[in-house]
N, C-alpha and C positions, 0 to 999 in steps of 0.2 A: 444480466448475470451479476451475482454478488458473491463475495467471500469475505470473511473476517478472521482475524487472529487476535485473541485476547491475551494480554500480558498483565503482570502485576502493576504496571504503570499506565495501563490504558488499553485501547483497542485500535488495531489497524483495519480499516475498511478498504476493500478493493471492489470497484464497481465499474460497469461498462455503460456508456450511453452512446448516442449516435456519432459522437466525435472521437471517441477512443476509450481508454481505460485509465481510471483515476486511482491513486493511492492516497487516502486521507487518514491522518492519525488523530485520535481523540484521547488525550491524556486525562488521567484522573484529576489533575489539577484544574481542568477546564480548558486547557489550551487545545486548540484545534489547528492543525496545519496540513496543508496540501504537500505531501511528500514527493509526489510524482504524477506526471500526466504523460501518457503515451498515445499519441494520435494514431488513428486507424481509419481506413476507408473500406478495405476489403476483408474477406474472411481470413486470409493469410496475415494481413496486418493485425487483425484482432488477436489472432493466435500468438503472434510475436509480442504484441503489447501486453497480453496476459503474462507471458513468460517473463517479460521485463519487470512488470509490476510485482510479481511474486518474488523474483530475484532481489529486487530492492527491499521488499518487506523483510526478507530473510537477512539482508545485509544490515538493516537498521535496528534489528532486535538483537540485543546482546545475549548470546546463548548461556553465558555464565550466570546472568542475573534474571533473565527472562523479562528484562525491561528494555525500553527504547534507548538506543545509544545516543551519543552526543553529536551525531552526524548533522543534525539540523542546527 
């Protein structure tokens, strides 16, 4: 499963693998950073991990500018 959010300063990718859910940021400057990893083993864990990743993605995107904030 994958999801992404594009902003003026780059793109946030959220994806799931066998270990959990990852949130990775690709900035237009070329900078790539792992913003968060949420480990999961069961269906319930994956559901909570997705909720956490989406919440973090919302938190690091500045709604006023639609850019990534300075949290990293």
